[in-house]
N, C-alpha and C positions, 0 to 999 in steps of 0.2 A: 502493501499500499504506502499512496507515496505520503499521507500523513509523517506514515509511521517511521518511515526513510528521510524525511523532513524531521521530526522530533527527534532522529536518533543524532543526525547529524550534529543539530545546532547543540545539544545533549552533548554529544564528544570535542567540538568546539569550543566549550567555555569553560567544560573540564580540564582539557587541556590549558586552554587561557591563563586560567587561572594559578595553574604551576607552572606555564611560561614564563606572565608575570613578575610571581615572586620570586624566581630567579634570575628577570630583568631589575625592580628595581634593589634588592641587594645587593647589585654591582653594579649597579648608577649607569644600565642602559634605557636606552629607548623602548617604550610601552610598545611603537610603532614596528621597530626589527620583530619582538618578541612573536608576535601577531603572525606577520609572514613570513619568518621560517618556521611557525607551526604551519600554514597553509602550504608548503611546504613539501614538508616533511608527514603530514597526514593527506594529502590531497591527490587527485589522480595520478601523478606523477612520481606519486614516494608512496607511504605502505596502503596508497588509496582507504583509510578508514573512513571519507568521504566523499562521494565520487558525483554527487550533482551541485559542482563548486560557479556554474554561474546562477544557477537558481539562489545562492547563496546570496556573489555578487548583486542582484536586483535587490535581492532582501537589505542587502548592506547599506544599497543605497540611497537608501529612506536617510543613515546616519547622516551620512555628507549633502542631508536637503535640511535636512534640523542642525547641521556645524554653519550652514551655511543663513538661520534662519540667524541663530544666536550671536553670527559677527553683527549680521542687522538690525538687532535689537541691543547691540551698544556704539553704533552709529550715529548721532546728528545729523538729519538730511543736513539741515545750510552746510555742514562741516565736510562731509560726504560730495558734495557737488562743485565743493572748492578743488577738494582736494584731487580729483577723477581727471579734473582740465588739466592741473598742475603734472598728475602722471603720465597724462596720452605722448608725448615726446619722449619720455624714459621709458614707457611700456614700448615703442612699437619701433624705436631706437636697440633698445637691447634684443629682441625679438626676433631684428633680422640681423643683431651677429652673430644670435646662437641660429638661427638657424642655417649660413653660413657656414660654421664649425662644424652642423648636423654632418652639410651635405660636403665639405671639406674630407671627415673622417671617411667619410665612404663613398665618395671618391678614388679614394689614398687604397680602400678596399677590395678594389676595383670591381662596384656594383655597379650597373647599369643608372645612366643619369634619370629615370624613374623611380628607381629604389631609393637616386642618391637624394632624391625631391621631396620626398615623404619621410625618410628620419631626419632632411634638418627643420622641416614642417611641425615633427615630432617634436623636435628640441626645443622646439622656444618657448615652452612653456613652463613655467611653475606648478610644485605640486598644493593646489588648495586646502584641502584635505589636512597636508603634511604643515602647510605654513601655520595654518590658522590653530590645529590639533597643539601645535607645539608652541605657541604663544598663550602665555599667561592671561587672567581678566585684567591683569594690574597694569597690564600695555595695551590688553585689545580695549581697555576702556577708559574714555577719554584723553590715551597715551597719542602724539602725534606719528611715531613707525605702528603703530596700530592702520593709522589710517591710511599711514603709506601704504602699508604692503596690502590691505584689500582694495586697495585703489587701482593697482598694479594687479593684483588676481581677479578686477571684473571685469580691466580691458582683457585681459590675456583670457578672461572666460570669452567675452565677441567673437577675441580675433580665433581661437577655438571651434567656435559655434560657424564661422564661417566658415574653417577649414574642412570642417568634417561633411556641412553642407557642399562646397566641392568636392571631394573625392563621396560622397550617396548620389549625385547628381552626376559625377565624370563615371561612373557607371553604368547608366543604365539612357542617360539624353544629352545632349547640351546645358551646359551653366544659363543658367538666366540670369539678366541681372534682377529682376525680379525677386529673386529670394532674397540678395544681398540688401537691397533696398527695405524689405520684410522686415529684414534684423534692423536692421535702424533705426527704423520706424517703429517698432514695435517696442522696444525696452520705455520711451519717454510714455505712449501709450498707457502700457499695462503700469506703469507707475501714477499717473495719471489716472489710472482705470481705480488702482488697492487705495491710492491717501482719500480720495472720492468716497468711495467703501467704509473707509475707516472714519474718516471722517463725521459721515454725518449718520451713519449704521454704528457701527463697530465700538468706539469712544462712551458714546452713550451706553450700548449695553453691559459693558465694565465698569462702568460708571454705577448703573444701576444693581448692577449683581456683584459687585466685586469684593464682600466679604463671604463669597461664595467662592474659595477656591476650587473645588472640584471644576467648575464648571468654567471659569476663568482659562484653563490647564486644557479641559477639550475644546473649547471656543478656538484655542490661540492654532492646535494643534491642528480643525479640520482648518481656520485660514492659511494657515502655514499650506495646507498639504495643494488649500484650491487653489490662489494664486499659486503653484508651481505646476499644479498639473496645465492650468491656463497657459502659463509661459511654452509647454510643449504645444498646445495647439495652434499658436503662431507662429513659433517657428522658431521659439530658444530654448533651452536645459532648464529642467527643474530646480535648478541651483540658482539662478538666476534669480526666476519664482521666487523662491523662499527667500534668499536674498532681497528681494523690491517686503518681501511681506512680517517681514521683520523691522524695516526700517521705518514703514511706516507706523509703525508703534512702538518704534522707539522713546518718543516724547513723555508715551501716556505714563502713567502711576501708578498703572500696573508688571513694566518693562523688566523690574529688577528682580519681581515674585515669579516669573517666566523665562525667566535666564537661570533663576534655582529652580528651577523643577523641570525645563530642557534638557541641564549637562548628563542626565546620569541616562535619559532613556536619547539622547547623542554616542552615548559611550557606547552603550549595548549593543546597536548598530555599525560601530565603527571596528569594532572588533571584528564583524564578519565580512565588512568589506576588504578589511587589509588582511583577515585570513585568506579569503577570493584572487587577492594580486597573487597572495604567494603559490596560493592551488592553480592558478590558473598558467606559469612558468614550468615549461618541459626543461625538467634540468637535464635531460640526458642528452638533449642538443650542443650545449652549454659549450663543449669539449672543441666544437669545429668552428665554433664564431670568440672563442673567450679573446685575440688577441682586440678587433676592431672594437669590444662591449667592453673593456678595460681603457684600448685607449678613448674612448669617449665618453665614458665614464669619465675621467683624469681631464679631459678637458673640458668640458661643461663644466664641471666642478671648479674649476682655478677661474674658467673664464665668467662665470655668473657673477656670485661675489667680485670678480674684480668692475666688469662694467656697470655691477650697480651701484658702488661703491666710486667710479668713478663718472654717473651719468648724477647720481642722486651731489655728489658734491661739488656739481656746478650750482647748488642750490644753496644760500645761506646757512635753511629754515633744512636743511637733511639731510646738512655733512658730515655732523652729529653723528647721525645713524646710519650712513651709507655702507658703511663697512654690515652689519648686524644684519641690514634687512637684508644684503647681499646673500650674509649668512644660511640665514635662515626661507632665502627664494633658489639656495643654492641646488639646486633638481631637477630631475622631469619629472614629468606631472600623469597621474591617473588618465589625462584629456592624453597624452602620448600614447596611453596602450589602447583608448578608444580611435586615435588617428592609425594604427597598427591594424585593430580589431577590422577596420571601417574597409582598410584600404585593401584587406585582405578577401573582404564580404565581394568586393566591387573588382576583385582580378584584374588589382594594379601596383601589388606588392609580390615580390619573392617569399617567400615561408625564409630565406635563414634575414631575410632585411627585415623581414617581423620580428624575428627572434632577435633582431640585435635591437629591436626598439625599446621590448618586452622588459630583455636580461637587462638593458641598459638603465632605462629606471626602476628597476628592482633596487636595483644594485646600487646606484643614486639617491633613491629611497633609503635605506639603509647605511650607508656611507652616512650623508647628512642629517641623521636621524640622529645620530651615535655624537658630529659634529657641534651640531646646537643642543643634546643636551650637555656635553659634557666643558661649552662653553658660557652658555648663557643660560637665563632660569628659563624651566619651563614647569610646565603646574605641574604635570607627579614625575617629585623625584624625591629617594629617601633620602634625607641628611645625615653626613656622618658624622659617628661621636662627636658631642666637644672635650680634649684634655681639660683634664683638672690643673 
């Protein structure tokens, strides 16, 4: 029975996650690393204890939706708009540079121009999940570095959506400019719709039933998922819709309470998401592509912190945070894996190039999360004992 298989899989995942998380915290390692490695061991290319990793990944994506919703809850709309305008140049410039690095490494490894272009496209993005997951609430809420990171990630999400649209249409039909115009128009239209509903309906309901905490939580979950689903209907992603849903109620009186409620729910689903990332990696193909994977991982993990630091240091406001922003965003992205998967479905990429993208993404996740947890403040770190 499917239900039994799913329940068994989830039971095994969380039992294993509890064990590896304990070891990770005692050794001062990132929990993200533990979940990814657990997926590699228990997944279809490991001991095959969990077979339906695609279903697990779909369920786990709910965690990413709640992650973006929480990020929106911590941002003032006026500050966000100002930061988005200032982050456009940094994001576009660095994305082009990262793409060129990916193309160069793939070309030097003997891949076709199409494979090179797709590897380059996949390297443009940094991980929204990792960037926000390892950012403490003290930096996310009311701190300039949190606003900068979120602004860059949101613009990258838009670029990623455009890239996926190009790949999806290239496999079946000629690309229409209508798709691209639709994406650019959809974001402000969805934001205006969400702010209208919040201003004239949702805020009144929250004020009326503010003492009923269960109602606030359930209504917020419904609001988050509704706007996320509407976003997909108009050509955007669940993530952008969830973020907009969070921003609309960020200035409300219940935002602090909702932030506390959603954090455990987000973490529950994110365990599944990171597990699925590890489970999807075919570890038996790694020996054939290990050299370009190591070279590409090293290249982007050196280039991303350096270029973010250089571009942000051009502005006096961001000069002191440029290096930390670069390190926190110094990895590939979950969108990189999506680029490889969509390109594979459209038969635009070779299996070897797809494997390089996925392996580089996971390896950069592991190294980046270790770097961040050892160098900067993160939400879940066990304190070293203090000597008397």
